[in-house]
Each structure stands twice: as C-alpha cells, then as structure tokens.
C-alpha positions as CSV (number, residue, x, y, z in Angstrom):
1,X,-1.2,-25.4,-19.7
2,X,-2.0,-29.1,-19.7
3,X,-5.1,-30.8,-18.3
4,X,-7.3,-27.8,-19.1
5,X,-5.4,-25.6,-16.7
6,X,-5.0,-21.9,-17.6
7,X,-3.0,-19.3,-15.7
8,X,-3.0,-15.5,-15.8
9,X,-0.4,-13.2,-14.2
10,X,-1.8,-11.4,-11.1
11,X,-1.4,-7.7,-11.7
12,X,-1.8,-5.0,-9.2
13,X,-3.8,-1.9,-9.7
14,X,-1.6,1.1,-10.3
15,X,-3.9,4.1,-11.1
16,X,-2.1,7.1,-12.6
17,X,-4.8,9.6,-13.4
18,X,-5.4,12.4,-11.0
19,X,-9.1,11.8,-10.9
20,X,-8.7,8.1,-10.1
21,X,-6.2,8.8,-7.4
22,X,-8.6,11.3,-5.9
23,X,-11.2,8.5,-5.6
24,X,-8.7,6.6,-3.4
25,X,-7.8,9.4,-1.1
26,X,-7.9,8.3,2.6
27,X,-8.2,4.7,1.4
28,X,-5.9,2.0,2.7
29,X,-3.4,0.2,0.5
30,X,-4.9,-2.9,-1.1
31,X,-1.8,-4.6,-2.2
32,X,-2.0,-8.2,-1.4
33,X,0.7,-10.1,0.4
34,X,1.7,-13.7,0.2
35,X,0.1,-14.2,-3.2
36,X,1.4,-16.3,-6.1
37,X,2.4,-14.6,-9.3
38,X,-0.4,-16.3,-11.2
39,X,-4.0,-17.2,-10.7
40,X,-4.5,-20.8,-11.7
41,X,-7.8,-21.6,-13.4
42,X,-8.9,-25.3,-13.4
43,X,-12.0,-26.7,-15.0
44,X,-13.9,-25.8,-11.9
45,X,-13.4,-22.1,-12.6
46,X,-13.7,-22.2,-16.4
47,X,-16.8,-20.0,-16.3
48,X,-15.0,-17.4,-14.3
49,X,-12.2,-17.3,-16.8
50,X,-14.6,-17.0,-19.8
51,X,-16.6,-14.2,-18.1
52,X,-13.5,-12.2,-17.4
53,X,-12.3,-12.6,-20.9
54,X,-15.7,-11.3,-22.2
55,X,-15.3,-8.3,-19.9
56,X,-11.8,-7.5,-21.2
57,X,-13.0,-8.0,-24.8
58,X,-15.9,-5.6,-24.1
59,X,-18.3,-8.3,-25.3
60,X,-21.9,-8.3,-24.3
61,X,-22.4,-9.8,-20.8
62,X,-25.0,-9.4,-18.2
63,X,-24.0,-6.6,-15.8
64,X,-23.3,-6.5,-13.0
65,X,-21.0,-9.6,-13.0
66,X,-21.1,-11.0,-9.4
67,X,-18.1,-13.1,-8.4
68,X,-18.8,-14.9,-5.2
69,X,-17.0,-17.5,-3.2
70,X,-15.5,-18.4,0.2
71,X,-12.6,-16.5,1.6
72,X,-9.2,-17.5,0.1
73,X,-10.5,-18.4,-3.4
74,X,-8.8,-15.3,-5.0
75,X,-11.7,-12.9,-5.7
76,X,-9.7,-9.8,-4.6
77,X,-6.7,-10.9,-6.7
78,X,-8.9,-11.4,-9.7
79,X,-10.6,-8.0,-9.2
80,X,-7.3,-6.2,-9.2
81,X,-6.0,-8.2,-12.1
82,X,-9.1,-7.5,-14.2
83,X,-9.0,-3.7,-13.7
84,X,-5.2,-3.5,-14.2
85,X,-5.5,-5.4,-17.5
86,X,-8.5,-3.3,-18.6
87,X,-6.4,-0.2,-17.9
88,X,-3.6,-1.6,-19.9
89,X,-5.8,-2.4,-22.9
90,X,-8.0,0.7,-22.8
91,X,-5.8,3.5,-21.3
92,X,-8.1,6.2,-22.5
93,X,-11.1,4.8,-20.6
94,X,-11.7,5.6,-17.0
95,X,-11.6,2.6,-14.7
96,X,-12.5,2.5,-11.0
97,X,-11.7,0.0,-8.2
98,X,-13.0,0.4,-4.7
99,X,-14.4,-1.6,-1.8
100,X,-17.8,-1.6,-0.1
101,X,-16.3,0.1,2.9
102,X,-14.7,2.9,0.9
103,X,-17.8,3.4,-1.2
104,X,-19.9,3.8,2.0
105,X,-17.3,6.2,3.5
106,X,-17.0,8.3,0.4
107,X,-20.8,8.5,0.1
108,X,-21.1,9.6,3.7
109,X,-18.5,12.3,3.2
110,X,-20.3,13.4,0.0
111,X,-23.6,13.8,1.9
112,X,-21.9,15.7,4.7
113,X,-20.1,18.1,2.3
114,X,-23.2,18.5,0.1
115,X,-21.2,17.1,-2.9
116,X,-23.3,14.1,-3.7
117,X,-23.5,15.1,-7.4
118,X,-19.7,15.1,-7.7
119,X,-19.7,11.7,-6.0
120,X,-22.2,10.3,-8.5
121,X,-20.3,11.6,-11.5
122,X,-17.1,10.0,-10.4
123,X,-18.7,6.6,-10.9
124,X,-21.0,7.2,-13.9
125,X,-18.2,7.9,-16.3
126,X,-16.2,4.7,-15.8
127,X,-16.1,2.1,-18.5
128,X,-15.4,-0.5,-15.9
129,X,-16.3,-0.3,-12.2
130,X,-15.1,-3.0,-9.7
131,X,-16.3,-3.1,-6.1
132,X,-14.7,-5.7,-3.9
133,X,-16.2,-6.8,-0.5
134,X,-19.6,-5.3,-1.3
135,X,-21.0,-7.1,1.8
136,X,-19.4,-4.3,3.9
137,X,-22.2,-2.0,2.5
138,X,-24.8,-3.8,4.5
139,X,-26.9,-1.6,6.8
140,X,-25.9,1.5,4.8
141,X,-29.3,2.0,3.2
142,X,-28.5,5.4,1.6
143,X,-25.3,4.1,0.0
144,X,-27.1,1.0,-1.2
145,X,-29.8,3.2,-2.8
146,X,-27.0,5.3,-4.5
147,X,-25.5,2.0,-5.8
148,X,-28.9,1.0,-7.2
149,X,-29.0,4.2,-9.2
150,X,-25.4,3.6,-10.5
151,X,-26.2,0.0,-11.5
152,X,-29.3,1.3,-13.4
153,X,-27.1,3.8,-15.2
154,X,-24.5,1.2,-16.1
155,X,-27.2,-1.2,-17.4
156,X,-28.8,1.5,-19.5
157,X,-25.4,2.6,-21.0
158,X,-23.9,-0.8,-21.6
159,X,-21.1,-0.1,-19.1
160,X,-19.6,-3.0,-17.1
161,X,-19.6,-3.5,-13.4
162,X,-18.0,-6.3,-11.4
163,X,-19.0,-7.1,-7.8
164,X,-17.2,-9.4,-5.4
165,X,-19.0,-11.0,-2.5
166,X,-18.5,-14.0,-0.2
167,X,-21.8,-15.5,-1.1
168,X,-24.8,-14.9,-3.3
169,X,-26.6,-11.6,-2.7
170,X,-29.8,-13.4,-1.8
171,X,-27.9,-15.0,1.1
172,X,-26.8,-11.7,2.6
173,X,-28.7,-10.1,5.5
174,X,-29.2,-6.3,5.7
175,X,-29.2,-5.8,2.0
176,X,-32.0,-3.7,0.5
177,X,-34.3,-5.8,-1.7
178,X,-33.8,-3.4,-4.5
179,X,-30.1,-3.8,-4.5
180,X,-30.3,-7.6,-4.2
181,X,-32.7,-7.6,-7.2
182,X,-30.3,-5.6,-9.3
183,X,-27.3,-7.7,-8.4
184,X,-29.3,-10.9,-9.2
185,X,-30.4,-9.3,-12.5
186,X,-26.8,-9.7,-13.8
187,X,-24.6,-12.7,-14.0
188,X,-23.5,-14.6,-10.9
189,X,-20.6,-17.0,-11.0
190,X,-19.0,-18.8,-8.1
191,X,-15.2,-18.6,-7.7
192,X,-14.6,-22.2,-6.5
193,X,-11.6,-23.6,-4.6
194,X,-9.0,-25.2,-6.9
195,X,-9.8,-28.7,-8.1
196,X,-7.2,-31.6,-8.2
197,X,-5.5,-30.5,-11.4
198,X,-5.2,-26.9,-10.3
199,X,-4.1,-28.0,-6.8
200,X,-1.3,-30.1,-8.3
201,X,0.2,-27.0,-9.8
202,X,-0.5,-24.8,-6.8
203,X,1.2,-27.3,-4.5
204,X,4.3,-27.4,-6.7
205,X,4.5,-23.6,-6.9
206,X,3.9,-23.1,-3.1
207,X,6.4,-25.8,-2.3
208,X,9.0,-24.1,-4.4
209,X,8.1,-20.7,-2.9
210,X,8.6,-22.0,0.6
211,X,11.5,-24.2,0.0
212,X,9.7,-27.5,0.7
213,X,10.8,-30.7,-1.1
214,X,7.8,-33.0,-1.6
215,X,7.9,-36.6,-2.4
216,X,5.2,-38.3,-4.4
217,X,3.2,-39.5,-1.4
218,X,3.3,-36.0,0.3
219,X,2.2,-34.3,-2.9
220,X,-0.6,-36.7,-3.4
221,X,-1.9,-36.2,0.1
222,X,-2.0,-32.5,-0.4
223,X,-3.8,-32.7,-3.7
224,X,-6.4,-35.2,-2.7
225,X,-10.0,-33.9,-2.2
226,X,-10.5,-32.6,1.3
227,X,-13.1,-35.1,2.1
228,X,-10.5,-37.9,2.0
229,X,-8.5,-36.1,4.6
230,X,-11.5,-35.1,6.8
231,X,-10.9,-31.4,6.7
232,X,-10.8,-28.4,4.4
233,X,-7.5,-27.9,2.7
234,X,-8.7,-26.5,-0.6
235,X,-7.6,-22.8,-0.9
236,X,-4.2,-21.2,-1.5
237,X,-3.9,-19.9,2.1
238,X,-4.7,-23.3,3.6
239,X,-2.4,-25.1,1.2
240,X,0.3,-22.7,2.2
241,X,-0.4,-23.3,5.9
242,X,-0.2,-27.0,5.4
243,X,3.1,-26.8,3.6
244,X,4.7,-24.6,6.2
245,X,3.4,-27.0,8.8
246,X,5.0,-29.9,6.9
247,X,8.3,-28.0,6.6
248,X,8.4,-27.2,10.3
249,X,7.7,-30.9,11.2
250,X,9.8,-32.5,8.5
251,X,13.0,-33.2,10.6
252,X,11.1,-34.5,13.6
253,X,8.1,-36.3,12.2
254,X,9.3,-37.9,9.0
255,X,12.1,-40.1,7.7
256,X,13.1,-40.3,4.1
257,X,10.7,-43.1,3.6
258,X,7.6,-41.6,5.2
259,X,4.3,-43.0,4.2
260,X,1.2,-41.3,2.9
261,X,-0.6,-42.2,6.1
262,X,2.0,-40.2,8.0
263,X,1.2,-37.1,5.9
264,X,-2.5,-37.5,6.4
265,X,-2.1,-37.9,10.1
266,X,0.0,-34.7,10.3
267,X,-2.5,-32.7,8.3
268,X,-5.4,-34.1,10.3
269,X,-3.6,-33.0,13.5
270,X,-3.3,-29.6,12.0
271,X,-7.0,-29.4,11.4
272,X,-8.1,-30.7,14.8
273,X,-5.4,-29.2,17.2
274,X,-6.6,-26.6,19.6
275,X,-5.4,-23.3,18.3
276,X,-6.0,-19.7,19.3
277,X,-8.7,-17.8,17.5
278,X,-8.9,-14.1,16.7
279,X,-10.7,-13.3,19.9
280,X,-8.1,-15.2,22.0
281,X,-5.2,-13.5,20.4
282,X,-6.8,-10.0,20.7
283,X,-7.4,-10.7,24.4
284,X,-3.8,-11.6,25.1
285,X,-2.5,-8.6,23.2
286,X,-4.9,-6.4,25.1
287,X,-3.7,-7.7,28.5
288,X,0.0,-7.6,27.5
289,X,-0.1,-4.0,26.2
290,X,-2.6,-2.9,28.9
291,X,-5.0,-1.6,26.3
292,X,-8.8,-2.1,26.4
293,X,-10.1,-4.5,23.8
294,X,-12.9,-2.2,23.0
295,X,-10.4,0.5,22.0
296,X,-8.6,-1.9,19.7
297,X,-11.9,-2.6,18.0
298,X,-12.9,1.0,17.9
299,X,-12.3,3.7,15.2
300,X,-9.6,5.3,17.3
301,X,-6.6,6.5,15.4
302,X,-4.4,7.2,18.5
303,X,-1.0,5.9,17.8
304,X,-0.8,3.4,20.7
305,X,-4.2,2.0,19.8
306,X,-3.3,1.6,16.1
307,X,0.0,-0.1,17.0
308,X,-1.8,-2.5,19.4
309,X,-4.4,-3.3,16.7
310,X,-1.6,-3.9,14.2
311,X,0.3,-6.2,16.5
312,X,-2.9,-8.2,17.1
313,X,-3.6,-8.4,13.3
314,X,0.0,-9.5,12.7
315,X,-0.3,-12.3,15.3
316,X,-3.7,-13.4,14.0
317,X,-2.2,-13.9,10.5
318,X,0.8,-15.7,12.1
319,X,-1.1,-18.1,14.3
320,X,-4.5,-18.6,12.6
321,X,-5.7,-19.3,9.1
322,X,-8.2,-16.4,9.3
323,X,-8.4,-14.3,6.2
324,X,-7.9,-10.5,6.3
325,X,-11.6,-10.1,5.9
326,X,-12.4,-12.3,8.9
327,X,-9.9,-10.4,11.0
328,X,-11.3,-7.1,9.9
329,X,-14.8,-8.2,10.9
330,X,-13.6,-8.7,14.4
331,X,-11.7,-5.5,14.6
332,X,-14.6,-3.1,14.1
333,X,-15.8,-4.5,10.7
334,X,-12.9,-3.1,8.9
335,X,-12.5,-4.2,5.3
336,X,-9.7,-6.7,4.3
337,X,-7.6,-4.1,2.5
338,X,-7.3,-2.0,5.8
339,X,-6.3,-5.1,7.7
340,X,-3.8,-6.1,5.0
341,X,-2.2,-2.6,5.3
342,X,-2.0,-2.9,9.1
343,X,-0.3,-6.3,8.7
344,X,2.3,-5.1,6.2
345,X,3.0,-2.0,8.3
346,X,3.8,-4.1,11.4
347,X,5.8,-6.6,9.3
348,X,7.9,-3.7,8.0
349,X,8.4,-2.1,11.4
350,X,9.7,-5.4,12.9
351,X,13.1,-4.6,11.4
352,X,13.0,-0.9,12.5
353,X,11.3,-0.7,15.9
354,X,12.8,-2.8,18.7
355,X,9.8,-2.2,21.0
356,X,7.4,-3.7,18.5
357,X,9.7,-6.6,17.9
358,X,10.0,-7.3,21.6
359,X,6.3,-7.1,22.2
360,X,5.5,-9.5,19.4
361,X,8.2,-12.0,20.6
362,X,6.8,-11.9,24.1
363,X,3.2,-12.3,23.1
364,X,4.1,-15.0,20.6
365,X,5.9,-16.9,23.3
366,X,2.8,-16.7,25.5
367,X,0.6,-18.1,22.7
368,X,3.0,-20.9,21.9
369,X,3.2,-21.9,25.6
370,X,-0.5,-21.7,26.2
371,X,-1.6,-23.6,23.1
372,X,1.5,-25.8,22.6
373,X,2.2,-24.3,19.2
374,X,4.9,-24.5,16.7
375,X,5.8,-21.0,15.4
376,X,4.9,-20.8,11.7
377,X,6.5,-17.5,11.0
C-alpha cells in the first residue's frame, strides 16, 4: 500500500491435528468478533511487521518475542494470524497457541493427575509456541517456573516462542524474577496504536463496514492525533465507537455543511459524557435478575449464573468501550477469550431465546434512562 502502509489478512487459528485439539480441550473459543479483515501496519509498527516476517521465515531472532501494548492494538489478532500462517507454511511442524489462563489451568490439572511430564512434552515439541495474555499467569508460581523451563528448552533448541502482554514484563507485578528475566532476555516490541496514515485507511474501512458516509472534515477529525481532540481515539475499537456515535447522531447533530469543529465537539462529548462502567452495569444486571454479584464473579457454572454473567458481558460491550480483557478482569479474572465466547453466545441467543432478549431490552432501557444514553447497538 501507499505511504509505507502494509496490510496482512487476519487469519483465524484452525487446528486440525488430534494432539493440538487435545491441548485446547475445555478451552473457550477464541474467535474474535468485530475485527477487520486486515491488520494495517503503519510506520509506527514497522518493527512488529519485520519481527513477524522473520518468525515466519524461520530466521534467527531472539526468543521469546514479546509483543506488548495497550488493549485494542491488535495483539490477539496478530497472534492468531501468526500461528495460522505458520501452520499453512509448515503443515508438518507442530504449532501451539494458548493463553496464560489456559496454560495455568492445564498445568494445575497435570499436577493433580500426576501427568506433568505429558504436559511438558506437549509444549517442548512445537516449532512455534504462542501464548496470549500471559499476564493472567501472575501469582501462579509453579506454572511460571514450568514456563521458565520451557523457555530455556526453546532457547537451547532454536525454537520460536511469542508472548503477548499489555505492558513490558518488568512492569508487571506478581511475576517471578526468573520468568521476567527470561522474557526480557528475548526481543520486546511494542504494538502501537495506528498512526495517521494507518488511521486514514482504518477510518475508511470502518466507515464502509458500518455504513457511515464521511465528508473530508469528519474524516480529518477522526484521523487527527488524539492530543488535538483532547482524548484517546487511537485504537480500532475506539475508532469504531466514534463512527457509530457519529452515525447515531448524524441526522440530529449535523447538516450537510457541518464543520470540523462540530465533529470535534461531538467526539469530545463522547469522551467526557458520564457513562456506566463495568461495575455499574454488573450491579444493575445483578439487581434486575436477582442474582448476587459475587456469584456472577465466581467460578460457578450453574446455568442461571452463566446466563446472568453473559448478559452483563454483552451489555458491557454494548455500553462501554472496555475490552474483553478488562471485562474479564472484573468477572473473576477471566481471560479475554472466555469473555469473548460469552458475548458471542448471548448475541446468538438473542434471536432464539425471548427471555434473554426481554431481559436485555429491559436492562438496556434502565441504563439509557439512568445515564441519558443513545443505544449504540
């Protein structure tokens, strides 16, 4: 693409081998929703692109490769794309993709069933291992020590490991110093929010995806650096939220000749308006469904609790800009893939279960009246 922009298609992980499927047993679906079909690399992420190309070409690169960055920058999409493309290029090589939560859960199960050697061997034979949301491994000292051993093995045998984190390992609490040292012994690259050139393309694609017609002034306002607008509007989820907000307000707030200052004012209002947070939405769902909030945050798998939790997750995504990871942290420190699965399940059931649809409509109405909101669904 022009202006130094490069795009790769986002591919989903589709393991086919029995051994790889076994690794994912009892794991939640990690298929992302609401993603673009491409990951857009601008100059700000040129180093990320080069590192991933080196991994796919099996060129020498410091391992583990640590990709870190704020929520919404696309680390999870990249991790799935990387391993899917590796699997396509090297179908005879074992590849593994998991999360910090699943690694800890599988390790605990292996300890309980006295199958720790089998657990270790599952990981040691992979040509490429990708672990997303590794921060969920914090406080799990035994699992961290096991990962240290795996990292040592990969380093000694020139195998490649990629780790995704929200920030540098040295900034994370409750990480064993030995694990932090090994993670910092590889290559660390920040996945940055898109710069102006990448945002230009992203805004065009998102506008087309959501049926929003943008004039020059509107597009310029969205692409401008966040500091000029006074708030953060620099990741795909936040750009999408801004476009949906513009679409919902278009008929009311703007005429055909609307000015750039009008757009800036609307986006600034979006950033400063009082909106419900995850805790507020969870509390309203708890009261409406007469379910204790602590039960919704617990590990309970009782159907009525799971449904209530799913409804809360769905509404959090509908009325806040919180990421799946942030929502998961509130609901019992669940990883983003589990929360993503809960969202998609409720979204699917809306067309099948009248009781769920009615509950969501009633709770959404309460939220909109309490916070004077426009429904963005």
